[in-house]
C-alpha positions, 0 to 999 in steps of 0.5 A: 506527518501521517503513517498509513499502515495496512496489512496486505494478506496475499492469496497463498501461491501468488507472492511472485506475482504480487511482489513483481505486480508492486514493483510496477505499482510502486512508482505510482504512490511514490510519485503521489502529491503528499507521499513521503516514502513507501516501505513493503515488508513481507512477513517471516512468520506468515509468508503471503502476509506483507506490511505497506508503510506510507507516510502521507503530509496528511490523511487527505493526502491519501484518500483524497489525493491518491484514491482520486487520482488516475494512479490510483485507478492503475495501482488497484487494477495491478495489486488488488486481485491478490488480496483476500480479505480485502486488507484493512488501511489505518492512518497514524499519527506520532505520539510525543 
């Protein structure tokens, strides 16, 4: 399993709009092939910053599967307008 980590810097003042748009976008990523779970958390110290965590079967399930899908086009349309600057997305694997 791979964990996607993205800090989402939402333009100040648009937090409520972002959260409403994310509620519409969440089912798109939840239904993605190779996806195992999604969590969104809001920063207490920096209220316009969010942490997105998504579990994937593989990096390819995210980068080729989801990002290559029509669902990702809708995801992008719903959410990408809120970010300033654009988020950095990284993938992590468990260390035992």
